LUMTI-709236 format. One line per 4 residues: for each residue x, y, z of N, C-alpha, C. Coordinates in steps of 0.001 Angstrom, whole numbers, padded with zeros to 6 digits. Example, Ala and Ser with C-alpha at 12.3 -4.5 7.8 and 13.67 -1.06 7.14 Angstrom:
% LUMTI-709236
013190 -005690 007800 012300 -004500 007800 013200 -003300 007800 ~ 012850 -002250 007080 013670 -001060 007140 012900 000030 007870 .
This chain:
% LUMTI-709236
-004094 -019511 -015992 -002883 -019287 -016109 -002658 -017412 -015300 ~ -001112 -017664 -014742 -000577 -016421 -014221 -000878 -015393 -015557 ~ -000863 -014135 -015047 -000546 -012882 -015693 000637 -012080 -015046 ~ 001058 -011603 -015940 002361 -010727 -015635 002034 -009243 -015101 .
002325 -008833 -014050 001665 -007633 -013381 003293 -006567 -013700 ~ 002403 -005270 -013835 003571 -004068 -013939 004264 -004007 -012862 ~ 005721 -004246 -012767 006191 -003626 -011079 007354 -002447 -011768 ~ 007982 -002026 -010572 009274 -001389 -010716 010187 -002573 -010934 .
010657 -002030 -011636 012605 -003351 -011366 013462 -002532 -010715 ~ 014277 -003493 -009979 015380 -002651 -008683 016034 -001238 -009978 ~ 016497 -001358 -011005 016975 -000311 -011523 016345 000505 -011686 ~ 014822 000557 -012008 014006 001820 -012154 014105 002745 -010758 .
014487 002045 -009688 014008 002552 -008391 014941 003402 -008306 ~ 016236 003964 -008881 017291 005013 -008665 018165 004507 -007834 ~ 019130 005255 -007409 020342 004971 -006381 021304 004688 -006963 ~ 022049 004405 -006042 023552 003086 -006855 024322 004931 -006724 .
025734 004366 -007126 026841 005615 -007673 026590 006443 -008690 ~ 026733 007742 -008911 026608 008307 -010303 025441 008322 -010734 ~ 024224 008268 -010126 022809 007906 -010646 022758 009318 -011671 ~ 023262 010498 -011627 022955 011901 -012426 023578 011491 -013457 .
024711 010118 -013771 025217 010347 -015688 024667 008920 -015560 ~ 024905 007704 -014948 024699 006439 -015086 023032 005820 -015029 ~ 022338 005877 -016066 020927 004862 -015264 021155 003549 -014699 ~ 022300 002519 -015504 021885 001079 -015136 023236 000419 -015240 .
023438 -000638 -014906 024311 -001496 -015123 024262 -002810 -015162 ~ 024771 -003369 -016097 023957 -004498 -016642 025162 -005662 -017083 ~ 024996 -006790 -016406 026152 -007839 -016517 025372 -009205 -017227 ~ 025791 -010098 -018606 025282 -010829 -018779 025996 -012264 -019238 .
025924 -013309 -018877 026503 -014539 -019118 026038 -014891 -019783 ~ 026669 -015587 -020805 026171 -016782 -021981 026434 -018076 -021562 ~ 025696 -019161 -021838 025998 -020414 -021193 025333 -021839 -022025 ~ 026088 -022440 -022513 025254 -023681 -023065 025653 -025041 -022423 .
024863 -025800 -022759 024837 -027240 -022105 025646 -027793 -022890 ~ 026824 -028933 -022666 027382 -030181 -023241 026623 -030833 -023623 ~ 027167 -031314 -024616 026461 -032430 -025643 024559 -032223 -026022 ~ 024697 -030574 -026387 023423 -030231 -026503 023633 -029072 -028352 .
022746 -028991 -028922 023149 -028429 -030021 023049 -027001 -029942 ~ 022844 -025625 -030461 022797 -024322 -030007 021403 -024469 -030385 ~ 020516 -023544 -029784 019286 -023612 -030028 018838 -022871 -031371 ~ 019630 -022383 -032021 019703 -022212 -033345 019680 -023578 -034309 .
020446 -024445 -034229 020561 -025843 -034888 019424 -026696 -034051 ~ 018891 -026719 -032838 018346 -027349 -032247 016832 -027732 -032699 ~ 016466 -029088 -032673 015039 -029420 -032843 014109 -028975 -031466 ~ 012691 -029150 -031850 012167 -028798 -030592 012247 -030038 -029191 .
012445 -031020 -029675 012494 -031359 -028567 013906 -031440 -028243 ~ 014851 -031319 -028673 016054 -031114 -028215 016221 -029814 -027320 ~ 015497 -028447 -027583 015254 -027352 -026840 014602 -027609 -025880 ~ 013464 -028781 -025409 012696 -028639 -024248 013442 -029508 -023453 .
014829 -030348 -023951 015264 -031339 -023340 016100 -030444 -022396 ~ 016514 -029268 -022916 017811 -028206 -022525 016879 -027539 -021036 ~ 015370 -027190 -021739 014903 -026462 -020389 014735 -027428 -019508 ~ 014202 -028730 -019964 013836 -029621 -018255 015138 -029864 -017453 .
016347 -029731 -018122 017566 -030106 -017544 017625 -028905 -016693 ~ 017356 -027298 -017240 018270 -025963 -016531 017080 -025992 -015477 ~ 015672 -026519 -016004 014669 -025873 -014954 014918 -027009 -013904 ~ 015120 -028430 -013671 015354 -028937 -012563 016790 -028664 -011812 .
017496 -027900 -012538 018847 -028019 -011603 018375 -026583 -011077 ~ 017544 -025918 -011457 016991 -024625 -010546 016313 -025204 -009518 ~ 015610 -026115 -009692 013850 -026217 -008865 015048 -026811 -007384 ~ 014348 -026185 -006498 014796 -026764 -005125 015990 -025842 -004392 .
016268 -024988 -005421 017856 -024464 -004683 017393 -022775 -003626 ~ 017641 -023372 -002542 017395 -022392 -001887 017565 -020832 -002231 ~ 018615 -020662 -002857 018726 -019341 -003455 018257 -018865 -004338 ~ 017604 -019562 -005367 016576 -019331 -006198 014977 -019595 -006060 .
014874 -019447 -004921 013337 -019442 -004407 012452 -018760 -004571 ~ 013050 -017164 -004820 012501 -015844 -005261 012548 -016035 -006529 ~ 012753 -016930 -007229 012351 -016503 -008461 011156 -017017 -009018 ~ 010541 -016507 -010245 009420 -017180 -010737 009595 -017269 -012699 .
008957 -018459 -012507 009092 -019366 -013902 007904 -018845 -014256 ~ 008441 -018295 -015939 007662 -017909 -016836 007852 -018198 -018585 ~ 007042 -019839 -018855 007310 -020252 -019921 006957 -018835 -021243 ~ 007408 -018677 -022118 007520 -017941 -023001 005988 -017700 -023634 .
005800 -019493 -023951 004941 -019269 -024899 003124 -019367 -023877 ~ 003415 -018913 -022773 002386 -019051 -021684 001874 -017043 -021427 ~ 003292 -016567 -021997 002840 -014813 -021945 002436 -014310 -023538 ~ 001579 -013175 -022804 001228 -012794 -024089 002139 -011479 -024349 .
001762 -011524 -026215 002902 -010469 -026743 003154 -009659 -025892 ~ 002183 -008746 -025757 002089 -007747 -024764 003232 -007676 -023639 ~ 002731 -008994 -022711 003519 -009041 -021708 005253 -009122 -022381 ~ 005480 -010108 -022988 006778 -010187 -023465 007421 -008852 -023911 .
006490 -007806 -024533 006978 -007002 -024891 007102 -006061 -023646 ~ 006484 -005493 -022608 006391 -004978 -021755 008072 -005409 -020755 ~ 008596 -006681 -020874 009598 -007403 -020320 010840 -006818 -021349 ~ 010806 -006825 -022321 011906 -006323 -023323 011935 -004639 -022909 .
010746 -003897 -022729 011151 -002616 -022350 011727 -002570 -021474 ~ 011682 -003341 -020286 012255 -003355 -018962 013506 -003648 -018948 ~ 014233 -004341 -020524 015440 -004670 -020292 015497 -005594 -019377 ~ 014323 -006455 -019168 014673 -007915 -018215 014856 -009231 -019523 .
014464 -008961 -020515 014922 -010509 -021557 014822 -009874 -023250 ~ 015620 -010489 -023564 016223 -009929 -025126 015084 -009624 -026162 ~ 014934 -009531 -027308 013621 -009735 -027974 013743 -010882 -028769 ~ 014997 -011272 -028708 015180 -012578 -029104 014300 -013693 -028556 .
014578 -013791 -027355 013814 -014353 -026559 012214 -014529 -026370 ~ 011791 -013494 -026674 010428 -012825 -027125 009996 -013362 -028404 ~ 010552 -013030 -029034 010220 -013093 -030475 010606 -014528 -031155 ~ 011804 -015406 -030921 012190 -016021 -031968 012595 -017424 -031453 .
012728 -017611 -030043 013005 -018964 -029266 012067 -019859 -029301 ~ 012659 -021350 -028903 011823 -022236 -029010 012104 -023068 -027598 ~ 010945 -023192 -027064 010845 -023912 -025587 011511 -022548 -024990 ~ 011234 -021463 -025221 011884 -020229 -024544 011126 -020220 -023238 .
012127 -019898 -021637 011408 -019386 -020634 012301 -018346 -020256 ~ 011602 -017696 -019080 012179 -016626 -017950 012380 -017181 -016708 ~ 013419 -016977 -015918 013348 -017125 -014540 013341 -015859 -014051 ~ 012769 -015004 -013180 012860 -013952 -012742 012637 -014018 -011302 .
014043 -012733 -010757 013759 -012828 -009241 012977 -011186 -009177 ~ 012160 -011535 -007997 011088 -011037 -007210 011508 -009459 -007503 ~ 013201 -009020 -007378 013107 -007520 -007306 013336 -007053 -008750 ~ 013364 -008449 -009859 013247 -007946 -010867 015364 -007737 -011467 .
016147 -008076 -010340 017211 -007467 -010353 017815 -008923 -011227 ~ 017692 -009745 -011283 018273 -011132 -011496 017447 -011753 -012956 ~ 017505 -012069 -013808 016662 -012636 -015250 017604 -013910 -015160 ~ 017232 -015244 -015691 017199 -016248 -016383 016511 -016707 -017564 .
017715 -016332 -018826 016686 -016622 -019639 017136 -018011 -020757 ~ 016115 -018383 -021256 016372 -020083 -021561 015923 -020255 -022432 ~ 016977 -021102 -023630 016745 -021303 -025024 016711 -019667 -025782 ~ 017396 -019192 -025542 017529 -017853 -026099 018647 -017694 -027173 .
019349 -016987 -027248 020662 -017420 -028702 021394 -018367 -028146 ~ 021488 -018517 -026644 021959 -019835 -026393 021326 -019962 -025103 ~ 021633 -021575 -024641 020950 -022414 -023881 020173 -021387 -022577 ~ 021317 -020701 -022313 021299 -020308 -020877 021819 -018556 -021059 .
021386 -017491 -020323 021790 -015983 -020603 020992 -015609 -018789 ~ 022540 -015734 -018038 021825 -015006 -016535 022634 -013370 -016396 ~ 021433 -012963 -016407 021574 -011404 -016155 021022 -010600 -015027 ~ 022040 -009767 -014733 021691 -009125 -013480 021686 -007560 -013909 .
020780 -006700 -013538 020849 -004988 -013789 020259 -004277 -012809 ~ 021468 -003203 -012304 021433 -002520 -011114 021055 -001072 -011287 ~ 020966 -000500 -010177 020611 001068 -010886 022058 001975 -010575 ~ 022580 002525 -011208 023422 003525 -011315 025193 002491 -011520 .
026223 003007 -011573 027577 002282 -011818 027733 001352 -010474 ~ 027458 -000346 -011019 027604 -000934 -010159 027986 -002442 -011114 ~ 029062 -001987 -011464 029256 -003802 -012614 029771 -004394 -011790 ~ 030560 -004240 -010857 031304 -005188 -010137 029762 -005840 -009280 .
029420 -005281 -008878 028465 -005861 -007776 026877 -006699 -008598 ~ 026897 -005867 -010151 026150 -006839 -010917 026755 -008263 -011114 ~ 027875 -007967 -011664 028686 -009331 -012145 028572 -010435 -010557 ~ 028476 -010089 -009638 028665 -010588 -008394 027220 -011477 -008175 .
026121 -010595 -008447 024737 -010718 -008481 024605 -012174 -009802 ~ 025038 -011870 -010834 024825 -012861 -011828 025632 -013976 -011737 ~ 027156 -013862 -011333 028131 -014655 -010908 027434 -016069 -009873 ~ 026889 -015298 -008654 026799 -016218 -007615 024898 -017033 -008385 .
024243 -016641 -009171 023278 -017540 -009843 024386 -019161 -010920 ~ 025422 -017872 -011584 026304 -019287 -012560 026527 -020083 -011681 ~ 027426 -019978 -010578 028112 -020933 -009787 026985 -022190 -008973 ~ 025541 -021747 -009025 024758 -022389 -008203 024518 -023325 -009513 .
023799 -023109 -010806 023888 -023713 -011846 025068 -024539 -012508 ~ 026032 -023711 -012142 027195 -024597 -012835 027452 -026046 -011873 ~ 026991 -025783 -011009 027434 -027118 -009658 026737 -028200 -010341 ~ 024749 -027822 -010838 024373 -029150 -011246 024003 -029479 -012755 .
024819 -028295 -013846 024840 -028731 -015295 026390 -028725 -015619 ~ 026359 -029509 -016763 027864 -029508 -017337 027776 -028226 -018746 ~ 028880 -027412 -018416 028189 -026435 -019325 029645 -027039 -020583 ~ 029574 -026437 -021762 030224 -026805 -022710 031601 -025627 -022482 .
032341 -026483 -022645 033588 -025233 -022325 034611 -025757 -022873 ~ 036143 -024966 -023081 036792 -025453 -023857 037864 -024963 -023302 ~ 038955 -026047 -022909 040111 -025134 -021782 040547 -024197 -022823 ~ 041089 -024075 -023837 041805 -023249 -024688 040987 -021866 -025039 .
039492 -021997 -025262 038668 -020959 -025769 037549 -020731 -024628 ~ 037369 -021387 -023698 036699 -020972 -022411 035221 -021362 -022996 ~ 034269 -020624 -022418 032896 -020936 -022609 032253 -020795 -023904 ~ 031504 -022137 -024726 031586 -021861 -026464 029977 -022168 -026082 .
029663 -020549 -027355 028446 -020033 -027520 028356 -019944 -028760 ~ 026926 -019701 -029520 026488 -019588 -030300 027049 -018513 -031135 ~ 027064 -017348 -030978 027776 -016372 -031546 029510 -016178 -031286 ~ 030155 -016516 -032243 031773 -016455 -031786 032271 -015679 -031116 .
031653 -014001 -030946 031910 -012875 -030721 031725 -012830 -029127 ~ 031301 -014010 -028547 030638 -014623 -026880 031822 -015363 -026351 ~ 032501 -016296 -027264 033419 -017478 -026834 034261 -016558 -026044 ~ 034756 -017528 -024597 035816 -017026 -024082 034898 -017052 -022091 .
034850 -015714 -021811 034177 -015677 -020702 032558 -016007 -021143 ~ 032047 -015310 -022053 030745 -015489 -022301 029880 -014011 -021803 ~ 030852 -013009 -021269 030272 -011824 -020303 029791 -010734 -021415 ~ 029134 -010338 -021320 028800 -008618 -022114 028142 -007456 -020670 .
028916 -006996 -020281 028901 -005774 -019601 028364 -004649 -020104 ~ 027757 -003983 -019774 026772 -002590 -020217 026573 -001998 -019077 ~ 026461 -000668 -019521 026232 000403 -019025 025028 001601 -019806 ~ 024026 001632 -019182 023318 002802 -019737 023321 004168 -019190 .
024023 004937 -020135 023966 006592 -019832 023172 007583 -020628 ~ 023059 008694 -019529 022247 009485 -020041 023581 010916 -020060 ~ 023737 011626 -021806 024810 012177 -021848 024191 013752 -023323 ~ 023656 014102 -022219 022750 014935 -022465 023997 016178 -022989 .
024991 016377 -022587 025774 017553 -022342 026307 017500 -023294 ~ 027074 016142 -023674 027969 015922 -024590 027055 015755 -026122 ~ 025817 015094 -025930 025220 015422 -027212 025029 016791 -027809 ~ 024509 017564 -027126 024233 018823 -027097 024966 019835 -027574 .
026600 019379 -027009 027682 020183 -027175 028502 020106 -028687 ~ 028100 018854 -029440 028675 018142 -030740 029633 017280 -030043 ~ 029852 017022 -028795 031096 016356 -028538 030816 014869 -028747 ~ 029721 014234 -029030 029319 013118 -028802 030058 012472 -029880 .
030114 012686 -031397 030984 011906 -032402 032171 011402 -031883 ~ 032691 012370 -031178 034405 012290 -030946 034130 010638 -029834 ~ 033720 011144 -029046 033731 010098 -028009 033033 008758 -028626 ~ 032352 008385 -029189 031656 007063 -030003 033332 006777 -031330 .
033889 007563 -031328 034904 007240 -032026 035643 006469 -030932 ~ 036409 007086 -029872 037440 006955 -029042 037136 005571 -028302 ~ 035465 005553 -028217 035282 003988 -027627 035311 002551 -028481 ~ 035045 003042 -030090 035529 002494 -030720 036478 001703 -030856 .
037725 002349 -030672 039321 002389 -030650 039499 001251 -029276 ~ 039189 001298 -028332 039316 000633 -026764 038246 -000657 -026906 ~ 037747 -001272 -027956 036801 -002165 -028015 035524 -002479 -027022 ~ 034812 -001235 -027205 034012 -001040 -026917 032589 -000392 -027667 .
031440 -000864 -028032 030474 -000608 -028862 029321 000466 -028286 ~ 028965 001356 -028815 027631 001901 -028547 026249 001427 -029095 ~ 025374 001610 -028414 023962 001448 -029209 023320 002404 -028306 ~ 021966 002642 -028945 020641 003300 -028577 020207 002618 -027299 .
019024 002983 -026827 018111 002658 -025403 017962 001145 -025703 ~ 017690 000844 -026373 016974 -000915 -026605 018019 -001698 -027091 ~ 019175 -001284 -027521 020442 -002390 -027455 020501 -002063 -029456 ~ 021362 -003108 -029991 021801 -003566 -031197 020426 -002930 -032307 .
021061 -002049 -033382 020082 -001921 -034426 019372 -000774 -033965 ~ 019297 -000052 -032223 018318 001352 -032266 019018 002034 -031888 ~ 018669 003365 -032244 018941 004651 -032632 018999 005077 -030849 ~ 019922 006369 -030899 020070 007153 -029993 018896 007824 -029489 .
017872 008556 -028737 016837 008864 -028537 017162 009015 -027102 ~ 016437 010289 -026766 016506 011031 -025838 017931 010963 -024373 ~ 018900 011263 -025967 020473 011305 -025055 020625 010264 -024426 ~ 020303 008819 -024500 020437 007737 -023640 021026 006863 -024634 .
022524 006313 -023999 023370 005802 -024850 023609 003889 -024149 ~ 023518 003311 -024888 024534 001638 -023753 025845 001402 -024551 ~ 026862 001486 -023580 028128 001212 -023556 028486 -000151 -023064 ~ 028946 -000767 -024144 029381 -002328 -023536 030561 -002692 -024265 .
030718 -003848 -024148 032581 -004926 -024291 031819 -005345 -025826 ~ 032666 -005408 -026587 032732 -006370 -027853 033552 -007365 -027632 ~ 034681 -007788 -026869 035637 -009108 -026753 035294 -009372 -025531 ~ 034957 -010928 -025849 035225 -011746 -024467 036185 -012620 -024036 .
036677 -013043 -025395 038096 -014011 -025354 039305 -013257 -025026 ~ 040029 -013842 -024408 041445 -013266 -023766 041533 -012108 -022806 ~ 040312 -012308 -021917 040070 -011095 -021063 039562 -012341 -019846 ~ 039697 -011420 -018835 039236 -012462 -017564 037894 -011503 -017313 .
036690 -012104 -016266 035936 -011720 -015871 035922 -009920 -015558 ~ 036843 -010162 -014496 037156 -008906 -013893 037980 -007929 -014745 ~ 038376 -008262 -015369 039589 -007421 -016865 038105 -006553 -017586 ~ 037395 -007442 -018153 035951 -006795 -018443 035410 -005960 -017791 .
035440 -006561 -016610 034805 -005304 -015947 035451 -003905 -015265 ~ 036591 -004235 -014877 037412 -003385 -014684 037501 -002113 -015841 ~ 038230 -002963 -016928 037918 -001768 -018193 036995 -001248 -018296 ~ 035804 -002045 -018838 034301 -001028 -019085 034259 000120 -017759 .
034657 -000542 -016244 034501 000675 -015452 035230 001779 -015706 ~ 036622 001764 -015822 037541 002733 -016307 037205 003554 -017111 ~ 036794 003138 -018315 036458 003827 -019368 035274 004895 -019157 ~ 033989 003842 -018575 032762 004567 -018244 033355 005948 -017172 .
034453 005937 -016044 034250 006866 -015189 035107 008112 -016147 ~ 036082 007822 -017547 036233 008983 -018254 034897 009800 -018902 ~ 034220 008477 -019148 033003 009023 -019875 032049 010131 -018930 ~ 031832 009887 -017899 031755 010613 -016518 031791 011561 -016502 .
033415 012241 -016362 033554 013039 -016304 033544 014206 -017222 ~ 033712 013344 -018287 033396 014217 -019717 031901 014915 -019721 ~ 031091 014208 -019650 029658 014504 -019377 029601 015802 -018440 ~ 030227 015283 -017118 030083 016259 -016394 030624 017882 -016127 .
031797 017716 -017305 032319 018989 -017765 031721 019766 -018467 ~ 030886 018823 -019130 030326 019360 -020503 028781 020207 -019792 ~ 028466 019691 -019126 027274 020158 -017860 027341 021678 -017421 ~ 028793 021399 -016784 028928 022492 -016568 029612 023788 -017087 .
029718 023611 -018329 029812 024494 -019347 028668 024927 -019785 ~ 027600 024232 -020289 026407 024365 -020469 025987 025424 -019677 ~ 025883 025159 -018309 025378 025563 -016820 025919 026968 -016946 ~ 026595 027371 -016950 027811 028836 -016605 027204 029385 -017818 .
026990 029017 -019208 026558 029436 -020323 025181 029963 -020714 ~ 024302 029051 -020437 022993 029017 -020583 022227 027942 -019198 ~ 022258 028784 -018241 021729 028214 -016959 020054 028725 -017138 ~ 019852 029756 -017822 018169 030561 -017869 017771 029387 -018571 .
018589 029304 -019974 017625 028407 -021089 017659 026669 -020570 ~ 018352 026222 -019618 018673 025147 -019133 017400 024815 -018144 ~ 017225 025750 -017142 016157 025797 -016439 014888 026385 -017492 ~ 014314 026799 -018255 013332 027080 -019028 013119 025792 -019579 .
014082 024876 -020162 013869 023857 -020916 013148 022681 -019767 ~ 013891 022708 -018775 013534 022003 -017810 011961 021779 -017148 ~ 011251 023213 -017227 010217 023655 -016589 009376 023502 -017613 ~ 009698 023652 -019314 008578 023701 -020181 008512 021784 -019962 .
009573 021371 -020242 009149 019596 -020361 008468 018964 -019378 ~ 008507 019792 -017857 007416 019524 -017100 006037 019920 -016920 ~ 006016 020971 -017693 004650 021566 -018134 004135 020720 -018865 ~ 004705 020540 -020017 004277 019404 -020904 003671 018565 -020660 .
004507 017457 -020377 004644 016228 -018831 003206 016399 -018378 ~ 003121 016982 -017885 001687 017499 -016652 000505 017796 -017137 ~ 000700 018644 -018209 -000482 018756 -019048 -001359 018543 -020667 ~ 000115 017890 -021055 -000200 017482 -022802 -001629 016291 -022790 .
-002090 016510 -023757 -003057 015485 -023962 -003145 014285 -024839 ~ -002461 014705 -025626 -001755 013491 -026602 -000193 014218 -027150 ~ 000801 012741 -026847 001861 012707 -026828 002632 011301 -027485 ~ 003545 011592 -028031 004421 010398 -029241 005145 009814 -028131 .
005708 008609 -028037 006697 008183 -027331 008162 008588 -027062 ~ 008419 009201 -029064 009723 009579 -029008 009753 010992 -028068 ~ 008912 011993 -028599 008881 013252 -027563 008592 013198 -026209 ~ 007950 012047 -025364 007787 011875 -024163 009170 011862 -023753 .
010427 010799 -024557 011565 010518 -024168 012525 011683 -024393 ~ 012350 012653 -025288 013079 013914 -024884 012470 014732 -024057 ~ 011479 014660 -023373 011339 016095 -022704 010925 014931 -020913 ~ 011366 013798 -021012 011875 013078 -019831 013303 013539 -019765 .
014573 013369 -021132 015434 013705 -021031 016029 015208 -020384 ~ 015152 016136 -021007 015088 017378 -020756 015042 018083 -019320 ~ 014134 017269 -018184 013567 016824 -017493 014583 016820 -016103 ~ 015022 015643 -016950 016376 014831 -016015 017349 015698 -015874 .
017662 016549 -017142 018952 017398 -016929 018802 017859 -016055 ~ 017849 019045 -016352 017310 019958 -015253 017451 019548 -013508 ~ 016813 018570 -013744 017095 017673 -012202 018751 017867 -011625 ~ 019071 016926 -012296 020323 016653 -012082 021610 017817 -011770 .
021227 019212 -012746 021682 020149 -012219 020923 021076 -011428 ~ 020123 021183 -010616 019612 021028 -009307 018959 022358 -009712 ~ 018030 022778 -011578 017412 023263 -011736 015842 023448 -011639 ~ 015597 022251 -010928 014511 022008 -010812 014020 020810 -009612 .
013387 020536 -008789 013441 019714 -007756 012382 018840 -007884 ~ 011280 019225 -008759 009853 018329 -008666 009702 017116 -009252 ~ 010939 016188 -009162 011029 014972 -009691 012098 014254 -008668 ~ 012488 012840 -009247 013913 011829 -008735 013803 011232 -009888 .
015166 010739 -009669 015705 009612 -010267 014572 008296 -010157 ~ 013802 008239 -009303 013322 006975 -009372 011730 007387 -010447 ~ 011213 008437 -010157 009871 009001 -010974 010425 008744 -012725 ~ 011715 009202 -012971 012022 009725 -014183 012466 008426 -014629 .
012707 007305 -014111 013173 005784 -014615 011872 005386 -014664 ~ 011137 005508 -013721 009661 004751 -014212 008738 005698 -015350 ~ 009278 006960 -015386 008779 007525 -016588 008722 006754 -018055 ~ 010192 006572 -018043 011248 006140 -019180 010610 004527 -019691 .
009843 004387 -018673 009376 002985 -019486 007939 002868 -019362 ~ 007519 003631 -018644 005806 003327 -018833 005638 003992 -020120 ~ 005922 004996 -020895 005325 005555 -021933 006133 004802 -023266 ~ 006367 003386 -022916 006779 002248 -023978 005618 001423 -024177 .
005446 001453 -025708 004232 000813 -026185 003636 -000396 -025425 ~ 004175 -001395 -025331 004085 -002762 -024436 003759 -002542 -022988 ~ 004276 -001660 -022064 004361 -001311 -020730 003099 -000561 -020770 ~ 002789 000223 -021755 001656 001106 -021608 000312 000386 -021717 .
000105 -000504 -023241 -000769 -001406 -022979 -001115 -002496 -021936 ~ 000192 -003146 -021352 -000552 -003576 -020035 -000948 -003148 -018831 ~ -000366 -001745 -018539 -000869 -000718 -017717 -002670 -000325 -017622 ~ -002795 -000155 -018942 -003832 000095 -019679 -004997 -001414 -019569 .
-004365 -002391 -019704 -004974 -003761 -019742 -005449 -004258 -020866 ~ -005108 -003423 -021924 -005788 -003777 -023184 -005023 -003070 -024312 ~ -005296 -003932 -026062 -004436 -003402 -026657 -004758 -002334 -027331 ~ -003869 -001516 -027779 -004131 -000020 -028059 -003303 000146 -029256 .
-003938 000482 -030469 -003391 001505 -031318 -002546 002772 -031368 ~ -001774 002752 -032580 -001082 004214 -032116 -001353 005924 -031201 ~ -002450 005628 -032053 -003333 006793 -032006 -003988 006807 -030182 ~ -004765 006016 -029891 -005004 005107 -028693 -003947 005496 -027348 .
-003008 004960 -027867 -001502 005028 -027091 -001053 006750 -026781 ~ -001510 007149 -028282 -000503 008842 -027743 -001641 009606 -027071 ~ -002857 009065 -026697 -003516 009557 -026048 -003668 008961 -024479 ~ -003050 007534 -024399 -003267 007071 -022777 -001887 007558 -022545 .
-001038 007640 -023086 000601 007894 -022455 000652 009326 -021597 ~ 000069 010447 -022018 000017 011426 -020832 -000856 011187 -019651 ~ -001996 010438 -019780 -002569 010000 -018829 -001673 009259 -017863 ~ -000753 008036 -018366 -000347 007544 -017255 000908 008119 -016447 .
001332 009081 -017519 002567 009914 -017018 001945 011183 -016381 ~ 000872 011499 -016408 000149 012433 -014994 -000155 011364 -013699 ~ -000451 010565 -013712 -000513 009550 -012824 000397 009366 -011886 ~ 001603 008934 -012227 003093 008760 -012202 003819 010056 -011544 .
003362 011024 -011767 003759 012463 -011679 002631 012803 -010019 ~ 001452 012615 -010374 000371 013006 -009154 000948 012174 -008034 ~ 001478 011094 -008460 001496 010150 -007452 002719 010172 -006296 ~ 003703 011058 -007065 005449 011655 -006746 004723 012718 -005665 .
004037 013463 -006061 003636 014385 -005628 002928 014651 -004101 ~ 002190 013566 -004260 001378 012783 -002735 002182 012468 -001960 ~ 003391 011258 -002571 004128 010811 -001289 005076 011928 -001031 ~ 005759 013072 -001798 006250 014019 -001243 005660 014909 -000133 .
004423 015146 -000311 003994 015937 000821 003080 014708 001988 ~ 003220 013636 001797 003082 013147 002842 003540 013047 004048 .
C-alpha cells in the first residue's frame, strides 16, 4: 500500500503577489454527474459507479498524467488529517465520504476530490493573491473532465449541486489573509461587517466553523448563482485589494507608534520558537504570526514566507504526527512540536549560509 509522505505544497512555498498580506488564493468548482444521486443520498454501489466514471475519464489524459490517485479508504487517519491541514482536501472527504478519493497533482497545487459533498470538487490553491491564475488551473481540469463526463446542468440555474448555495457556477473562491494590524487596532469587527454586506463570508484558518487564530482569516464568496466565474473572481479580488490597503495602512500606523514594541515581540517570538521545549499548537500559531508581522515590516530578517508557511502547517497535529512517523498524545505533540520547529529553523539557516 502506498504511503503519503509529507512535502511542501506549492502554496506553502511563498511568492506570488501581495504575499506579505495574502498567504494563499484558492478556487474550488463543484460538479455532479447527470443521472446520479448526490453523494449524501446515493448508495455505496452508486458512489462506486461515480468513482469509476470519474477515474476512467481522468485516466489516459496527458494533462492529468502528473496526478496521483489516493482512495480515501487506503489512507490512514493521520494521512487524511494532514491533507486537511495542508488545505488539500475537505474535512467532509476525510471523514464522511462514501467511496471517496483524491487525485493530487505532483506540486499539490491542484486536487480533485471525488464523492465529497458533490461527486467532484476541483480545487486549485496558489501562493499570494492569484485568484485568476487559480481559476485557470482549476478550469483547465474542469474542461478536460467535462469533455469526458456529462455534468448535471440546468439552462436556467447552471451547475446543479448538493448544497443550494453552490448552484450556478458551482464556484467558491477564497483568500487566506494575515491581518494582525486590523485585529491589533480593533478594526476587525468593522471589517467583518463590511464584508458580509457585499456577499462575502469570513472564516477561520480551517474554514467553516473554525475560529480566527494567529490573525489569519479566510474570505470567500457566498453567492454562486446569477454571477459568472469571472464576476465572482473579479468582485472578490476588488474587495481583497481594499482589505490589503486597510491592513497596510494599519501596519504603518502601528510601526510609526510602536516600532520598538513590534520588533521586541518579533524577536521574542523567534527566541521562543528556537528554544522552547514544550509548546501548544495555539501558542505556536500566535508566535508565527508575530514573527511574520515583524518580517513583513522589515524588523527582522531571519526568516522568509516559505519557512513561515511551512511552520504554520507542520505544527498541526496530523502533520506533526505524520512527520514523527507515529501517533502522539497531546502531551507528546507539545514536546514534538518545538523539535520540528527547530529543525525547520536550522535548515533555513543552513540554506542561507550555503
